[in-house]
A tleap script that builds the chain and sets N, CA, C and O, in Angstrom:
source leaprc.protein.ff14SB
mol = sequence {
  NMET PHE SER LEU THR VAL SER ASP HIE PHE
  MET ILE ALA HIE SER PHE ARG GLY GLU ILE
  PHE GLY PRO ALA GLN ARG LEU HIE GLY ALA
  THR TYR VAL VAL GLU LEU GLU LEU ARG ARG
  ALA ALA LEU ASP VAL HIE GLY LEU VAL THR
  ASP ILE GLY LEU MET ARG ARG LEU LEU ARG
  GLU ALA LEU ASP GLY LEU ASP TYR ARG ASN
  LEU ASP GLU MET ARG ASP PHE SER GLY ARG
  ASN THR THR THR GLU PHE LEU ALA GLN ALA
  ILE HIE VAL ARG ALA ALA GLU ARG ILE LYS
  ALA GLY ALA LEU GLY PRO ALA GLY ALA PHE
  ALA GLY LEU LYS VAL THR LEU ARG GLU SER
  PRO VAL ALA TRP ALA SER TYR ASP ALA ALA
  CILE
}
set mol.1.N position { 7.828 -20.091 2.452 }
set mol.1.CA position { 8.138 -18.862 1.777 }
set mol.1.C position { 7.872 -18.416 3.262 }
set mol.1.O position { 6.991 -18.809 4.027 }
set mol.2.N position { 8.903 -17.456 3.472 }
set mol.2.CA position { 8.730 -16.670 4.719 }
set mol.2.C position { 8.220 -15.213 4.095 }
set mol.2.O position { 8.202 -14.897 2.906 }
set mol.3.N position { 7.742 -14.286 5.434 }
set mol.3.CA position { 7.047 -13.210 5.133 }
set mol.3.C position { 7.285 -11.940 6.408 }
set mol.3.O position { 7.339 -12.303 7.583 }
set mol.4.N position { 7.374 -10.928 6.159 }
set mol.4.CA position { 7.607 -9.768 7.294 }
set mol.4.C position { 6.420 -8.866 6.852 }
set mol.4.O position { 6.134 -8.557 5.695 }
set mol.5.N position { 5.894 -8.566 7.804 }
set mol.5.CA position { 4.590 -7.485 7.439 }
set mol.5.C position { 5.053 -6.021 8.592 }
set mol.5.O position { 5.672 -5.884 9.647 }
set mol.6.N position { 4.587 -5.465 7.975 }
set mol.6.CA position { 5.142 -4.111 8.946 }
set mol.6.C position { 3.202 -3.319 8.592 }
set mol.6.O position { 2.321 -3.691 7.817 }
set mol.7.N position { 3.257 -2.235 9.531 }
set mol.7.CA position { 2.078 -1.857 9.169 }
set mol.7.C position { 1.950 -0.164 9.746 }
set mol.7.O position { 2.654 0.350 10.615 }
set mol.8.N position { 0.818 0.493 8.960 }
set mol.8.CA position { 1.289 2.239 9.357 }
set mol.8.C position { -0.388 2.724 8.931 }
set mol.8.O position { -1.257 1.916 8.604 }
set mol.9.N position { -0.541 3.902 9.004 }
set mol.9.CA position { -2.337 4.147 8.249 }
set mol.9.C position { -1.950 5.745 7.804 }
set mol.9.O position { -0.948 6.419 8.043 }
set mol.10.N position { -3.001 5.998 7.167 }
set mol.10.CA position { -3.022 7.482 6.500 }
set mol.10.C position { -4.355 7.795 6.553 }
set mol.10.O position { -5.234 6.996 6.878 }
set mol.11.N position { -4.542 9.031 6.216 }
set mol.11.CA position { -5.863 9.382 5.963 }
set mol.11.C position { -6.009 10.334 4.784 }
set mol.11.O position { -5.311 11.336 4.630 }
set mol.12.N position { -6.891 9.967 4.040 }
set mol.12.CA position { -7.244 10.993 2.750 }
set mol.12.C position { -8.874 11.506 2.467 }
set mol.12.O position { -9.860 10.955 2.955 }
set mol.13.N position { -8.886 12.235 1.911 }
set mol.13.CA position { -10.193 12.555 1.505 }
set mol.13.C position { -10.568 12.406 -0.018 }
set mol.13.O position { -9.722 12.674 -0.872 }
set mol.14.N position { -11.813 11.985 -0.358 }
set mol.14.CA position { -11.961 11.755 -1.939 }
set mol.14.C position { -13.615 11.371 -2.439 }
set mol.14.O position { -14.387 11.219 -1.493 }
set mol.15.N position { -13.981 11.269 -3.296 }
set mol.15.CA position { -15.186 11.274 -3.558 }
set mol.15.C position { -15.417 10.102 -4.888 }
set mol.15.O position { -14.502 10.060 -5.711 }
set mol.16.N position { -16.319 9.399 -5.045 }
set mol.16.CA position { -16.855 8.325 -6.137 }
set mol.16.C position { -17.521 8.922 -7.244 }
set mol.16.O position { -18.158 9.930 -6.942 }
set mol.17.N position { -17.547 8.665 -8.160 }
set mol.17.CA position { -18.211 8.567 -9.255 }
set mol.17.C position { -19.132 7.320 -9.282 }
set mol.17.O position { -18.729 6.195 -8.990 }
set mol.18.N position { -20.439 7.619 -9.668 }
set mol.18.CA position { -21.273 6.111 -9.888 }
set mol.18.C position { -22.621 6.091 -9.012 }
set mol.18.O position { -22.371 6.797 -8.036 }
set mol.19.N position { -23.397 5.805 -8.955 }
set mol.19.CA position { -24.668 5.553 -8.326 }
set mol.19.C position { -24.304 4.514 -6.973 }
set mol.19.O position { -24.445 4.644 -5.757 }
set mol.20.N position { -23.763 3.422 -7.860 }
set mol.20.CA position { -23.431 2.124 -6.910 }
set mol.20.C position { -22.686 2.594 -5.713 }
set mol.20.O position { -22.658 1.828 -4.749 }
set mol.21.N position { -22.049 3.797 -5.628 }
set mol.21.CA position { -21.405 4.210 -4.208 }
set mol.21.C position { -22.272 5.345 -3.364 }
set mol.21.O position { -21.867 6.064 -2.451 }
set mol.22.N position { -23.527 5.282 -3.926 }
set mol.22.CA position { -24.656 5.909 -2.861 }
set mol.22.C position { -23.877 7.324 -2.132 }
set mol.22.O position { -23.085 7.982 -2.808 }
set mol.23.N position { -24.170 7.672 -0.808 }
set mol.23.CA position { -23.881 8.685 -0.219 }
set mol.23.C position { -21.876 9.276 -0.355 }
set mol.23.O position { -21.274 10.326 -0.131 }
set mol.24.N position { -21.535 8.031 -0.785 }
set mol.24.CA position { -19.820 8.091 -0.986 }
set mol.24.C position { -19.663 8.891 -2.057 }
set mol.24.O position { -18.543 9.402 -2.034 }
set mol.25.N position { -20.421 9.274 -3.147 }
set mol.25.CA position { -20.345 9.850 -3.988 }
set mol.25.C position { -20.019 11.593 -3.780 }
set mol.25.O position { -19.558 12.295 -4.679 }
set mol.26.N position { -20.323 12.016 -2.590 }
set mol.26.CA position { -19.968 13.048 -2.167 }
set mol.26.C position { -18.459 13.137 -1.209 }
set mol.26.O position { -18.068 12.227 -0.478 }
set mol.27.N position { -17.891 14.194 -1.377 }
set mol.27.CA position { -16.420 14.310 -0.309 }
set mol.27.C position { -16.837 13.808 0.762 }
set mol.27.O position { -17.950 13.877 1.282 }
set mol.28.N position { -15.730 13.197 1.144 }
set mol.28.CA position { -15.576 12.133 2.484 }
set mol.28.C position { -14.270 11.746 2.854 }
set mol.28.O position { -13.463 11.513 1.954 }
set mol.29.N position { -13.957 11.649 3.957 }
set mol.29.CA position { -12.945 11.145 4.408 }
set mol.29.C position { -12.547 9.995 4.934 }
set mol.29.O position { -13.354 9.492 5.716 }
set mol.30.N position { -11.458 9.364 4.735 }
set mol.30.CA position { -11.010 7.989 5.166 }
set mol.30.C position { -9.713 7.743 6.035 }
set mol.30.O position { -8.771 8.472 5.726 }
set mol.31.N position { -9.524 6.983 6.913 }
set mol.31.CA position { -8.406 6.696 7.654 }
set mol.31.C position { -8.050 5.051 7.022 }
set mol.31.O position { -8.915 4.175 7.022 }
set mol.32.N position { -7.095 4.899 6.669 }
set mol.32.CA position { -6.598 3.590 6.442 }
set mol.32.C position { -5.466 3.110 6.969 }
set mol.32.O position { -4.330 3.576 6.874 }
set mol.33.N position { -6.003 1.721 7.784 }
set mol.33.CA position { -4.681 1.000 8.558 }
set mol.33.C position { -4.067 0.016 7.283 }
set mol.33.O position { -4.756 -0.780 6.645 }
set mol.34.N position { -2.693 0.255 7.086 }
set mol.34.CA position { -2.262 -0.443 5.775 }
set mol.34.C position { -0.889 -1.327 6.210 }
set mol.34.O position { 0.056 -0.946 6.901 }
set mol.35.N position { -1.096 -2.568 5.601 }
set mol.35.CA position { 0.076 -3.490 6.074 }
set mol.35.C position { 0.866 -3.684 4.729 }
set mol.35.O position { 0.346 -3.577 3.618 }
set mol.36.N position { 1.948 -3.929 4.921 }
set mol.36.CA position { 2.779 -4.255 3.866 }
set mol.36.C position { 3.309 -5.595 3.937 }
set mol.36.O position { 4.128 -5.471 4.848 }
set mol.37.N position { 3.365 -6.768 3.568 }
set mol.37.CA position { 3.903 -8.043 3.759 }
set mol.37.C position { 5.037 -8.308 2.619 }
set mol.37.O position { 4.507 -8.202 1.514 }
set mol.38.N position { 6.150 -8.557 2.543 }
set mol.38.CA position { 7.558 -9.128 2.050 }
set mol.38.C position { 7.353 -10.371 2.020 }
set mol.38.O position { 6.854 -10.898 3.015 }
set mol.39.N position { 7.646 -11.059 1.014 }
set mol.39.CA position { 7.881 -12.649 0.944 }
set mol.39.C position { 8.960 -12.852 0.301 }
set mol.39.O position { 9.266 -12.175 -0.681 }
set mol.40.N position { 9.792 -13.957 0.838 }
set mol.40.CA position { 10.995 -14.409 0.081 }
set mol.40.C position { 11.259 -16.027 0.305 }
set mol.40.O position { 11.050 -16.469 1.435 }
set mol.41.N position { 11.573 -16.652 -0.418 }
set mol.41.CA position { 11.699 -18.086 -0.244 }
set mol.41.C position { 12.709 -18.473 0.717 }
set mol.41.O position { 12.273 -19.229 1.585 }
set mol.42.N position { 14.146 -18.119 0.829 }
set mol.42.CA position { 14.909 -18.105 1.888 }
set mol.42.C position { 15.389 -16.763 2.574 }
set mol.42.O position { 15.442 -15.652 2.047 }
set mol.43.N position { 15.731 -17.117 3.884 }
set mol.43.CA position { 15.918 -15.812 4.931 }
set mol.43.C position { 17.276 -15.328 4.382 }
set mol.43.O position { 17.772 -16.076 3.539 }
set mol.44.N position { 17.858 -14.394 4.651 }
set mol.44.CA position { 19.137 -13.784 3.889 }
set mol.44.C position { 20.246 -14.211 5.205 }
set mol.44.O position { 19.914 -14.988 6.100 }
set mol.45.N position { 21.185 -13.753 5.152 }
set mol.45.CA position { 22.493 -14.455 5.881 }
set mol.45.C position { 22.184 -14.027 7.272 }
set mol.45.O position { 22.736 -14.680 8.157 }
set mol.46.N position { 21.521 -13.198 7.574 }
set mol.46.CA position { 21.358 -12.565 9.239 }
set mol.46.C position { 19.720 -13.114 9.650 }
set mol.46.O position { 18.984 -12.639 10.514 }
set mol.47.N position { 19.488 -14.102 8.852 }
set mol.47.CA position { 18.267 -14.642 9.200 }
set mol.47.C position { 17.127 -13.558 9.391 }
set mol.47.O position { 16.536 -13.402 10.460 }
set mol.48.N position { 16.851 -12.736 8.102 }
set mol.48.CA position { 15.677 -12.351 8.211 }
set mol.48.C position { 15.359 -12.026 6.953 }
set mol.48.O position { 16.210 -11.845 6.081 }
set mol.49.N position { 13.682 -11.897 6.710 }
set mol.49.CA position { 13.130 -11.307 5.706 }
set mol.49.C position { 14.113 -10.145 4.760 }
set mol.49.O position { 14.681 -10.105 3.668 }
set mol.50.N position { 13.885 -9.241 5.994 }
set mol.50.CA position { 14.547 -7.429 5.505 }
set mol.50.C position { 14.590 -7.108 7.111 }
set mol.50.O position { 14.338 -7.879 8.037 }
set mol.51.N position { 14.947 -5.871 7.150 }
set mol.51.CA position { 15.241 -5.449 8.333 }
set mol.51.C position { 13.955 -4.475 8.285 }
set mol.51.O position { 13.547 -3.752 7.376 }
set mol.52.N position { 13.494 -4.694 9.494 }
set mol.52.CA position { 12.130 -4.041 9.911 }
set mol.52.C position { 12.414 -2.894 9.630 }
set mol.52.O position { 11.684 -2.531 8.707 }
set mol.53.N position { 13.252 -1.941 10.009 }
set mol.53.CA position { 13.338 -0.636 10.438 }
set mol.53.C position { 13.682 0.072 8.675 }
set mol.53.O position { 13.442 1.277 8.742 }
set mol.54.N position { 13.995 -0.190 7.691 }
set mol.54.CA position { 13.974 -0.080 6.541 }
set mol.54.C position { 12.592 -0.692 5.858 }
set mol.54.O position { 12.005 0.161 5.193 }
set mol.55.N position { 12.101 -1.686 5.878 }
set mol.55.CA position { 10.602 -1.783 5.280 }
set mol.55.C position { 9.997 -0.809 6.205 }
set mol.55.O position { 9.283 -0.191 5.416 }
set mol.56.N position { 9.834 -0.333 7.208 }
set mol.56.CA position { 8.976 0.360 7.814 }
set mol.56.C position { 8.943 1.745 7.467 }
set mol.56.O position { 7.886 2.356 7.627 }
set mol.57.N position { 10.197 2.470 6.902 }
set mol.57.CA position { 10.396 3.606 6.179 }
set mol.57.C position { 9.750 3.477 4.803 }
set mol.57.O position { 9.037 4.300 4.228 }
set mol.58.N position { 10.094 2.438 4.451 }
set mol.58.CA position { 9.524 2.527 2.854 }
set mol.58.C position { 8.186 2.313 2.537 }
set mol.58.O position { 7.678 2.579 1.448 }
set mol.59.N position { 7.380 1.625 3.907 }
set mol.59.CA position { 6.004 2.102 3.631 }
set mol.59.C position { 5.625 3.385 4.132 }
set mol.59.O position { 4.572 3.908 3.766 }
set mol.60.N position { 6.449 3.965 4.989 }
set mol.60.CA position { 6.064 5.713 5.006 }
set mol.60.C position { 6.209 6.258 3.857 }
set mol.60.O position { 5.560 7.262 3.563 }
set mol.61.N position { 6.893 5.815 3.197 }
set mol.61.CA position { 7.617 6.595 1.934 }
set mol.61.C position { 6.429 6.702 1.165 }
set mol.61.O position { 5.907 7.747 0.778 }
set mol.62.N position { 5.907 5.129 0.906 }
set mol.62.CA position { 5.023 5.042 -0.160 }
set mol.62.C position { 3.683 5.956 0.379 }
set mol.62.O position { 2.872 6.376 -0.446 }
set mol.63.N position { 3.553 6.177 1.585 }
set mol.63.CA position { 2.106 6.746 1.922 }
set mol.63.C position { 2.292 8.387 2.196 }
set mol.63.O position { 1.281 9.044 2.445 }
set mol.64.N position { 3.535 9.004 2.148 }
set mol.64.CA position { 3.795 10.157 2.174 }
set mol.64.C position { 3.034 11.040 1.467 }
set mol.64.O position { 2.446 12.037 1.887 }
set mol.65.N position { 3.097 10.547 0.232 }
set mol.65.CA position { 2.312 11.326 -1.182 }
set mol.65.C position { 0.631 11.292 -1.078 }
set mol.65.O position { -0.041 11.995 -1.833 }
set mol.66.N position { 0.033 10.440 -0.105 }
set mol.66.CA position { -1.103 10.038 0.013 }
set mol.66.C position { -1.911 10.676 1.007 }
set mol.66.O position { -3.116 10.905 0.901 }
set mol.67.N position { -1.136 10.963 2.029 }
set mol.67.CA position { -1.449 11.350 3.703 }
set mol.67.C position { -1.842 12.732 3.823 }
set mol.67.O position { -1.036 13.618 3.539 }
set mol.68.N position { -3.083 13.012 4.243 }
set mol.68.CA position { -3.849 14.323 4.394 }
set mol.68.C position { -3.813 14.910 2.842 }
set mol.68.O position { -3.327 16.022 2.633 }
set mol.69.N position { -4.335 14.130 1.803 }
set mol.69.CA position { -4.468 14.541 0.744 }
set mol.69.C position { -5.896 14.335 0.149 }
set mol.69.O position { -6.523 13.444 0.723 }
set mol.70.N position { -6.531 14.941 -0.842 }
set mol.70.CA position { -7.754 15.009 -1.377 }
set mol.70.C position { -7.262 14.371 -2.773 }
set mol.70.O position { -6.781 14.901 -3.774 }
set mol.71.N position { -7.518 13.241 -2.507 }
set mol.71.CA position { -7.452 12.395 -3.967 }
set mol.71.C position { -8.040 12.983 -5.358 }
set mol.71.O position { -7.640 12.825 -6.511 }
set mol.72.N position { -9.023 13.643 -4.890 }
set mol.72.CA position { -9.673 14.466 -6.199 }
set mol.72.C position { -8.887 14.923 -6.861 }
set mol.72.O position { -8.997 14.805 -8.082 }
set mol.73.N position { -7.839 15.593 -6.307 }
set mol.73.CA position { -7.350 16.878 -6.810 }
set mol.73.C position { -5.865 16.214 -7.533 }
set mol.73.O position { -5.204 16.792 -8.396 }
set mol.74.N position { -5.584 15.003 -6.996 }
set mol.74.CA position { -4.181 14.292 -7.787 }
set mol.74.C position { -4.228 13.953 -8.990 }
set mol.74.O position { -5.132 13.242 -9.430 }
set mol.75.N position { -3.103 14.486 -9.816 }
set mol.75.CA position { -3.295 14.290 -11.257 }
set mol.75.C position { -3.038 12.706 -11.269 }
set mol.75.O position { -3.842 12.345 -12.129 }
set mol.76.N position { -2.556 11.856 -10.934 }
set mol.76.CA position { -2.492 10.577 -10.973 }
set mol.76.C position { -3.605 9.912 -10.910 }
set mol.76.O position { -3.603 8.834 -11.505 }
set mol.77.N position { -4.757 10.288 -10.258 }
set mol.77.CA position { -5.872 9.723 -9.894 }
set mol.77.C position { -7.165 10.400 -10.856 }
set mol.77.O position { -8.339 10.077 -10.672 }
set mol.78.N position { -6.922 10.947 -11.434 }
set mol.78.CA position { -7.708 11.723 -11.977 }
set mol.78.C position { -8.663 11.021 -13.133 }
set mol.78.O position { -8.290 10.442 -14.154 }
set mol.79.N position { -9.897 11.231 -12.699 }
set mol.79.CA position { -10.760 10.133 -13.439 }
set mol.79.C position { -10.962 8.777 -12.912 }
set mol.79.O position { -11.702 8.092 -13.618 }
set mol.80.N position { -10.479 8.184 -11.813 }
set mol.80.CA position { -10.303 7.173 -11.325 }
set mol.80.C position { -11.218 7.122 -10.036 }
set mol.80.O position { -11.170 8.128 -9.328 }
set mol.81.N position { -11.932 6.230 -9.689 }
set mol.81.CA position { -12.339 6.302 -8.569 }
set mol.81.C position { -11.119 5.604 -7.469 }
set mol.81.O position { -10.705 4.448 -7.564 }
set mol.82.N position { -10.779 6.380 -6.666 }
set mol.82.CA position { -10.204 6.044 -5.509 }
set mol.82.C position { -10.157 4.830 -4.461 }
set mol.82.O position { -9.457 4.748 -3.452 }
set mol.83.N position { -11.093 3.903 -4.968 }
set mol.83.CA position { -11.491 2.522 -4.236 }
set mol.83.C position { -10.332 2.042 -3.401 }
set mol.83.O position { -9.138 2.181 -3.668 }
set mol.84.N position { -10.908 1.409 -2.266 }
set mol.84.CA position { -9.831 0.645 -1.114 }
set mol.84.C position { -9.053 -0.118 -2.346 }
set mol.84.O position { -7.948 0.324 -2.659 }
set mol.85.N position { -9.550 -1.167 -3.006 }
set mol.85.CA position { -8.966 -1.991 -4.015 }
set mol.85.C position { -7.619 -1.273 -5.030 }
set mol.85.O position { -6.432 -1.595 -5.085 }
set mol.86.N position { -8.360 -0.232 -5.736 }
set mol.86.CA position { -7.642 0.399 -6.397 }
set mol.86.C position { -6.312 1.215 -5.622 }
set mol.86.O position { -5.225 1.290 -6.194 }
set mol.87.N position { -6.563 1.864 -4.131 }
set mol.87.CA position { -5.602 2.166 -3.593 }
set mol.87.C position { -4.376 0.847 -3.100 }
set mol.87.O position { -3.149 0.948 -3.091 }
set mol.88.N position { -4.950 0.044 -2.848 }
set mol.88.CA position { -3.890 -1.107 -2.427 }
set mol.88.C position { -2.791 -1.335 -3.609 }
set mol.88.O position { -1.566 -1.405 -3.507 }
set mol.89.N position { -3.479 -1.413 -4.566 }
set mol.89.CA position { -2.580 -1.288 -5.903 }
set mol.89.C position { -1.760 -0.289 -6.200 }
set mol.89.O position { -0.659 -0.446 -6.727 }
set mol.90.N position { -2.332 0.963 -5.825 }
set mol.90.CA position { -1.299 2.075 -5.995 }
set mol.90.C position { -0.213 2.236 -5.113 }
set mol.90.O position { 0.739 2.985 -5.331 }
set mol.91.N position { -0.388 1.409 -3.945 }
set mol.91.CA position { 0.653 1.463 -2.936 }
set mol.91.C position { 1.846 0.285 -2.993 }
set mol.91.O position { 2.983 0.357 -2.526 }
set mol.92.N position { 1.230 -0.803 -3.705 }
set mol.92.CA position { 1.783 -1.756 -4.093 }
set mol.92.C position { 2.924 -1.243 -5.153 }
set mol.92.O position { 4.116 -1.534 -5.049 }
set mol.93.N position { 2.372 -0.446 -6.172 }
set mol.93.CA position { 3.175 -0.198 -7.203 }
set mol.93.C position { 4.384 0.679 -6.606 }
set mol.93.O position { 5.560 0.393 -6.830 }
set mol.94.N position { 3.973 1.792 -5.812 }
set mol.94.CA position { 5.241 2.634 -5.012 }
set mol.94.C position { 5.922 1.855 -4.394 }
set mol.94.O position { 7.102 1.727 -4.720 }
set mol.95.N position { 5.409 1.143 -3.374 }
set mol.95.CA position { 6.616 0.079 -2.720 }
set mol.95.C position { 7.484 -1.001 -3.672 }
set mol.95.O position { 8.574 -1.457 -3.327 }
set mol.96.N position { 6.966 -1.251 -4.632 }
set mol.96.CA position { 7.833 -2.445 -5.463 }
set mol.96.C position { 8.508 -1.439 -6.190 }
set mol.96.O position { 9.606 -1.891 -6.517 }
set mol.97.N position { 8.378 -0.466 -6.529 }
set mol.97.CA position { 9.612 0.413 -7.297 }
set mol.97.C position { 10.954 0.603 -6.353 }
set mol.97.O position { 12.137 0.458 -6.662 }
set mol.98.N position { 10.345 0.984 -5.070 }
set mol.98.CA position { 11.262 1.338 -4.314 }
set mol.98.C position { 12.161 0.003 -3.938 }
set mol.98.O position { 13.343 0.028 -3.594 }
set mol.99.N position { 11.583 -0.812 -4.038 }
set mol.99.CA position { 12.207 -2.402 -3.753 }
set mol.99.C position { 13.192 -2.550 -4.954 }
set mol.99.O position { 14.415 -2.628 -4.837 }
set mol.100.N position { 12.517 -2.578 -6.086 }
set mol.100.CA position { 13.500 -2.953 -7.395 }
set mol.100.C position { 14.432 -2.143 -7.097 }
set mol.100.O position { 15.544 -2.660 -7.205 }
set mol.101.N position { 14.432 -0.783 -6.671 }
set mol.101.CA position { 15.627 0.084 -6.676 }
set mol.101.C position { 16.434 0.068 -5.728 }
set mol.101.O position { 17.195 1.030 -5.628 }
set mol.102.N position { 16.526 -1.209 -4.585 }
set mol.102.CA position { 17.224 -1.687 -3.878 }
set mol.102.C position { 17.661 -0.896 -2.616 }
set mol.102.O position { 18.714 -0.607 -2.047 }
set mol.103.N position { 15.720 -0.597 -2.390 }
set mol.103.CA position { 15.836 -0.178 -0.763 }
set mol.103.C position { 15.578 -0.927 0.131 }
set mol.103.O position { 15.233 -0.391 1.184 }
set mol.104.N position { 15.626 -2.173 0.094 }
set mol.104.CA position { 15.753 -3.361 1.069 }
set mol.104.C position { 16.637 -4.332 0.898 }
set mol.104.O position { 16.634 -5.409 1.495 }
set mol.105.N position { 17.635 -3.866 -0.157 }
set mol.105.CA position { 18.749 -5.034 -0.323 }
set mol.105.C position { 18.317 -5.306 -1.699 }
set mol.105.O position { 17.342 -4.824 -2.276 }
set mol.106.N position { 19.493 -6.455 -2.307 }
set mol.106.CA position { 19.046 -6.895 -3.729 }
set mol.106.C position { 17.421 -7.530 -4.059 }
set mol.106.O position { 16.817 -8.485 -3.570 }
set mol.107.N position { 17.110 -6.699 -4.931 }
set mol.107.CA position { 15.854 -6.746 -5.279 }
set mol.107.C position { 15.419 -8.402 -5.271 }
set mol.107.O position { 14.491 -8.869 -4.611 }
set mol.108.N position { 16.305 -9.143 -6.149 }
set mol.108.CA position { 16.154 -10.461 -6.479 }
set mol.108.C position { 15.929 -11.148 -5.546 }
set mol.108.O position { 15.601 -12.246 -5.997 }
set mol.109.N position { 15.904 -11.160 -4.340 }
set mol.109.CA position { 15.853 -11.870 -3.127 }
set mol.109.C position { 14.159 -12.138 -2.808 }
set mol.109.O position { 13.665 -13.068 -2.170 }
set mol.110.N position { 13.646 -11.282 -3.312 }
set mol.110.CA position { 12.242 -11.328 -2.988 }
set mol.110.C position { 11.121 -11.945 -3.718 }
set mol.110.O position { 11.220 -11.760 -4.931 }
set mol.111.N position { 10.051 -12.643 -3.346 }
set mol.111.CA position { 9.222 -13.196 -4.249 }
set mol.111.C position { 8.169 -12.665 -4.177 }
set mol.111.O position { 7.418 -13.222 -4.977 }
set mol.112.N position { 7.700 -11.921 -3.684 }
set mol.112.CA position { 6.229 -11.046 -3.560 }
set mol.112.C position { 5.982 -9.953 -2.630 }
set mol.112.O position { 6.715 -9.596 -1.708 }
set mol.113.N position { 4.813 -9.443 -2.998 }
set mol.113.CA position { 4.531 -8.074 -1.836 }
set mol.113.C position { 3.270 -8.234 -1.943 }
set mol.113.O position { 2.715 -8.673 -2.950 }
set mol.114.N position { 2.641 -7.845 -0.771 }
set mol.114.CA position { 1.313 -7.888 -0.488 }
set mol.114.C position { 0.594 -6.255 0.003 }
set mol.114.O position { 0.986 -5.807 1.081 }
set mol.115.N position { -0.016 -5.764 -0.477 }
set mol.115.CA position { -0.513 -4.643 0.312 }
set mol.115.C position { -1.958 -4.828 0.737 }
set mol.115.O position { -2.688 -5.244 -0.163 }
set mol.116.N position { -2.537 -4.605 1.933 }
set mol.116.CA position { -3.659 -4.617 2.496 }
set mol.116.C position { -3.963 -3.658 3.037 }
set mol.116.O position { -3.278 -3.139 3.918 }
set mol.117.N position { -5.305 -3.119 2.531 }
set mol.117.CA position { -5.756 -2.217 3.352 }
set mol.117.C position { -6.988 -2.206 4.181 }
set mol.117.O position { -8.002 -2.660 3.650 }
set mol.118.N position { -7.059 -1.796 5.303 }
set mol.118.CA position { -8.244 -1.685 6.110 }
set mol.118.C position { -9.107 -0.721 6.433 }
set mol.118.O position { -8.840 0.060 7.347 }
set mol.119.N position { -10.279 -0.641 5.718 }
set mol.119.CA position { -10.723 0.479 5.899 }
set mol.119.C position { -11.897 0.772 7.156 }
set mol.119.O position { -12.545 1.775 7.455 }
set mol.120.N position { -11.840 -0.336 7.609 }
set mol.120.CA position { -12.930 -0.630 8.705 }
set mol.120.C position { -12.587 -2.152 9.432 }
set mol.120.O position { -11.931 -3.065 8.931 }
set mol.121.N position { -13.132 -2.124 10.539 }
set mol.121.CA position { -12.898 -3.499 11.064 }
set mol.121.C position { -13.390 -4.677 10.570 }
set mol.121.O position { -12.982 -5.819 10.780 }
set mol.122.N position { -14.318 -4.293 9.884 }
set mol.122.CA position { -15.040 -5.401 8.977 }
set mol.122.C position { -14.944 -5.864 7.546 }
set mol.122.O position { -15.392 -6.885 7.024 }
set mol.123.N position { -14.034 -4.550 6.877 }
set mol.123.CA position { -14.048 -4.572 5.760 }
set mol.123.C position { -12.669 -3.803 5.231 }
set mol.123.O position { -12.292 -2.677 5.554 }
set mol.124.N position { -11.910 -4.915 4.156 }
set mol.124.CA position { -10.197 -4.489 3.586 }
set mol.124.C position { -10.217 -4.999 2.520 }
set mol.124.O position { -11.136 -5.779 2.269 }
set mol.125.N position { -9.249 -4.735 1.585 }
set mol.125.CA position { -8.956 -5.392 0.368 }
set mol.125.C position { -7.434 -5.111 0.323 }
set mol.125.O position { -6.820 -4.225 0.917 }
set mol.126.N position { -6.852 -6.293 -0.719 }
set mol.126.CA position { -5.646 -6.448 -0.458 }
set mol.126.C position { -5.166 -6.602 -2.378 }
set mol.126.O position { -6.007 -6.922 -3.218 }
set mol.127.N position { -3.851 -6.329 -2.688 }
set mol.127.CA position { -3.285 -6.579 -3.758 }
set mol.127.C position { -2.003 -7.309 -3.637 }
set mol.127.O position { -1.132 -6.947 -2.845 }
set mol.128.N position { -1.903 -8.149 -4.275 }
set mol.128.CA position { -0.969 -9.058 -4.100 }
set mol.128.C position { -0.045 -9.854 -5.539 }
set mol.128.O position { -0.422 -10.722 -6.327 }
set mol.129.N position { 1.112 -9.203 -5.441 }
set mol.129.CA position { 1.825 -9.558 -6.855 }
set mol.129.C position { 3.267 -9.760 -6.830 }
set mol.129.O position { 3.987 -9.068 -6.110 }
set mol.130.N position { 3.763 -10.767 -7.659 }
set mol.130.CA position { 5.172 -10.792 -7.745 }
set mol.130.C position { 5.996 -9.410 -7.655 }
set mol.130.O position { 5.422 -8.369 -7.976 }
set mol.131.N position { 7.216 -9.392 -7.259 }
set mol.131.CA position { 8.068 -8.507 -7.503 }
set mol.131.C position { 8.978 -8.282 -8.751 }
set mol.131.O position { 9.759 -7.331 -8.782 }
savepdb mol mol.pdb
quit
């Protein structure tokens, strides 16, 4: 399996509900480094998984609706704890929709997509699924 990974970052504010989150129940900020890994079984006719520039643009577009936002105020996330794990899946869904729509070429060529969010140098979460 071949893979290509691009990265970017985004900044958000949010709070959590539940005693398990301790002081993170209060409004706080987070800066995430996000990695988007796309997989396919065989390279295309150019010897690529996909074009890096197109993939970087796709990732940026998936993040634009989240960057510099208070997630507590977003209707899509109402009533949800926007944990790192939850956000990895939300970004995956956004990116996968664009891939299925042909943003990187024929969607059937791609086997899987993995989104990794790094919330610190010692902690990160991923969501990985077929496209």
